[in-house]
C-alpha positions in Angstrom: 0.0 0.0 0.0 1.4 3.4 -1.0 0.8 6.6 1.1 0.6 10.2 0.0 2.4 11.0 3.3 5.2 8.6 4.2 4.9 7.1 7.7 7.8 5.3 9.2 7.5 2.6 11.9 5.3 3.8 14.7 7.9 2.9 17.3 9.0 6.6 17.7 10.0 8.6 20.7 6.8 10.0 22.1 6.3 11.6 25.5 2.5 11.6 26.1 1.1 8.4 27.6 -1.9 8.2 25.2 0.4 8.8 22.3 2.7 6.0 23.5 -0.3 3.6 23.6 -1.4 4.6 20.1 2.1 4.1 18.8 2.3 0.7 20.5 -1.0 -0.3 18.9 0.3 0.8 15.5 3.5 -1.2 15.9 1.4 -4.3 16.8 -0.7 -3.9 13.6 2.5 -3.7 11.5 4.0 -6.7 13.2 0.9 -8.8 12.8 0.6 -7.8 9.2 4.1 -9.3 8.6 3.0 -12.5 10.3 0.5 -13.2 7.6 2.8 -12.6 4.6 5.0 -15.4 3.1 7.7 -15.8 5.8 11.1 -14.6 4.6 14.4 -15.3 6.2 14.2 -12.1 8.3 10.9 -13.1 9.8 11.9 -16.6 10.4 15.0 -15.4 12.3 12.8 -13.1 14.4 10.6 -16.0 15.3 13.4 -18.4 16.1 15.3 -15.8 18.2 12.1 -14.9 20.2 12.4 -11.2 19.0 8.9 -11.2 17.6 7.3 -12.9 20.6 9.1 -10.6 23.1 8.2 -7.5 21.2 4.5 -8.4 20.9 4.4 -9.4 24.6 5.9 -6.0 25.6 3.5 -4.0 23.5 0.4 -5.9 24.4 1.4 -5.5 28.1 1.5 -1.7 27.6 -2.1 -1.7 26.3 -3.8 -4.4 28.5 -1.8 -6.9 30.5 -4.8 -9.3 30.5 -4.1 -10.0 26.8 -0.6 -11.2 27.6 -2.0 -13.9 29.9 -4.1 -15.3 27.0 -1.2 -16.1 24.8 1.0 -19.2 24.7 4.2 -17.3 24.0 6.5 -20.3 23.3 4.3 -21.1 20.2 5.3 -17.8 18.7 9.0 -18.9 18.9 8.4 -22.2 17.2 9.5 -21.9 13.5 9.5 -25.7 13.0 12.3 -28.2 12.6 14.1 -26.5 9.7 14.4 -23.2 7.7 11.8 -24.3 5.2 9.1 -25.5 7.5 7.2 -22.3 7.9 7.3 -21.5 4.2 6.0 -25.0 3.3 3.3 -24.7 5.9 2.3 -21.2 4.7 1.8 -22.5 1.2 -0.2 -25.4 2.4 -2.5 -23.3 4.6 -3.0 -20.1 2.7 -2.0 -20.6 -0.9 -3.1 -24.0 -2.3 -6.0 -26.4 -2.6 -8.3 -27.6 -5.3 -11.2 -25.7 -3.9 -9.0 -22.9 -2.5 -6.6 -23.0 0.4 -7.7 -24.5 3.7 -7.6 -21.1 5.3 -8.1 -18.1 3.0 -6.4 -14.8 4.0 -8.9 -12.7 2.0 -11.7 -11.2 4.0 -14.2 -11.3 1.1 -14.0 -15.1 1.2 -15.8 -15.1 4.5 -18.3 -12.3 3.8 -21.4 -12.3 1.6 -19.8 -10.6 -1.4 -16.1 -10.5 -2.0 -16.4 -7.8 -4.6 -18.3 -5.6 -2.3 -15.7 -6.2 0.5 -12.9 -5.2 -1.8 -14.7 -2.1 -3.2 -15.5 -0.9 0.3 -11.9 -1.5 1.4 -10.6 0.6 -1.5 -13.0 3.4 -0.6 -11.6 3.4 2.9 -8.0 3.5 1.6 -8.7 6.2 -1.0 -10.5 8.4 1.6 -7.2 8.6 3.5 -5.1 9.3 0.5 -3.8 5.7 0.1 -3.7 3.6 -3.0 -3.0 -0.1 -3.6 0.4 -1.0 -5.0 0.6 -2.7 -8.4 1.8 -5.9 -6.8 -0.4 -8.8 -7.9 0.0 -10.2 -4.4 -1.6 -7.2 -2.7 -5.4 -7.1 -2.8 -7.6 -4.8 -0.8 -9.2 -7.6 1.3 -6.0 -9.5 2.1 -5.4 -9.6 5.8 -2.0 -8.0 5.7 -3.3 -5.1 3.6 -6.1 -4.5 6.1 -3.8 -4.6 9.0 -1.4 -2.3 7.3 -4.2 0.2 6.9 -5.1 0.2 10.6 -1.3 0.5 11.3 -1.5 3.7 9.2 -4.6 5.0 11.0 -3.2 4.3 14.5 0.1 6.0 13.5 -1.8 9.1 12.5 -3.7 8.9 15.8 -0.4 8.7 17.7 1.0 11.8 15.9 -2.1 13.8 16.6 -2.1 12.8 20.3 1.6 13.8 20.6 0.7 17.2 19.2 -2.2 17.6 21.6 -4.7 17.5 18.8 -8.0 15.6 18.6 -7.6 12.1 17.0 -11.3 11.3 17.1 -11.7 11.1 13.3 -9.0 8.5 13.0 -10.3 6.6 15.9 -13.8 6.4 14.4 -12.2 5.2 11.1 -10.3 2.5 13.1 -13.5 1.4 14.8 -15.6 1.4 11.6 -12.9 -0.4 9.5 -12.1 -3.1 12.1 -15.8 -3.7 12.8 -16.7 -4.0 9.1 -13.6 -5.9 8.0 -11.0 -7.9 10.0 -13.1 -7.9 13.2 -15.9 -9.6 11.3 -14.0 -12.3 9.5 -10.8 -13.1 11.5 -12.8 -15.2 14.0 -14.0 -17.3 11.0 -10.5 -17.6 9.7 -9.3 -18.7 13.1 -11.9 -21.4 13.2 -10.8 -22.6 9.7 -7.2 -22.6 10.8 -7.9 -24.6 13.9 -9.5 -27.3 11.7 -6.4 -27.4 9.4 -4.1 -28.7 12.1 -1.5 -26.0 11.5 2.0 -25.5 12.9 1.6 -23.8 16.3 3.2 -20.6 15.2 0.5 -19.7 12.7 -2.3 -20.8 15.0 -0.9 -18.7 17.9 -0.4 -15.6 15.6 -4.1 -15.9 14.5 -5.1 -16.2 18.2 -3.1 -13.1 19.1 -4.7 -11.2 16.3 -8.2 -12.2 17.3 -7.6 -11.3 20.9 -6.1 -7.9 19.9 -8.9 -7.0 17.5 -11.5 -7.8 20.1 -9.8 -5.6 22.6 -9.4 -2.8 20.0 -13.1 -2.8 19.1 -14.1 -2.8 22.8 -11.8 0.1 23.6 -12.7 2.2 20.6 -16.4 1.8 21.2 -15.8 2.9 24.8 -13.9 6.0 23.6 -15.8 7.1 20.5 -19.1 5.3 20.7 -20.7 2.4 18.9 -20.6 1.8 15.2 -23.7 3.4 13.6 -25.9 0.7 12.2 -28.1 0.7 9.1 -31.9 0.6 9.3 -31.9 -3.2 9.1 -29.6 -3.4 12.1 -26.6 -4.5 10.1 -23.3 -2.7 9.6 -23.8 -0.1 6.9 -22.0 -0.1 3.6 -19.4 2.7 3.4 -20.5 5.2 0.8 -18.1 6.7 -1.7 
């Protein structure tokens, strides 16, 4: 995903507590997005060394220590018996299958209309001055793409908080996007993953994501209110 305004890693030096928490949340979204891309050598080393698990544990603890207690942290350090294990497993779980992969990473696969899901995602991205890259591997409803978008929103929130400005618009966007997209389908993805008997790393990463998204929605609703519903009681479609 390309941004009109470049944003570096949210792990920046911030002084205000609310800004620190928003920056921690942004960093978590970025790290979890990486967890659901094809594992390269750098990610595999971060898993094997415990760097990924230790960083996520530290950041989740800053936000809500109760989340830390729900995670089996040694599973996030288990990259399998050899350097190829995670890559082979990623392909088995997420990339292949005669009727599609055992566990799709595309949100539209779990919702009523994939086309509608992708179109609405693009409207969200474009509204904030973002555009999709030309990579054939990046689609608007891919889990990593969606998490990178919330990484961007929370980074902007952190910057506004550091300046003492009101971040409510970004927080409402976070609430609405998570509720309409990953918050709706990640629990279904997790159920599929559990049935596929995956390596423990992928299962634990999905569990961490599910725990984190649930906490995020609860906290955002508490801070900026509930998601406005359509007349039929369902989540409304974002208008262009």
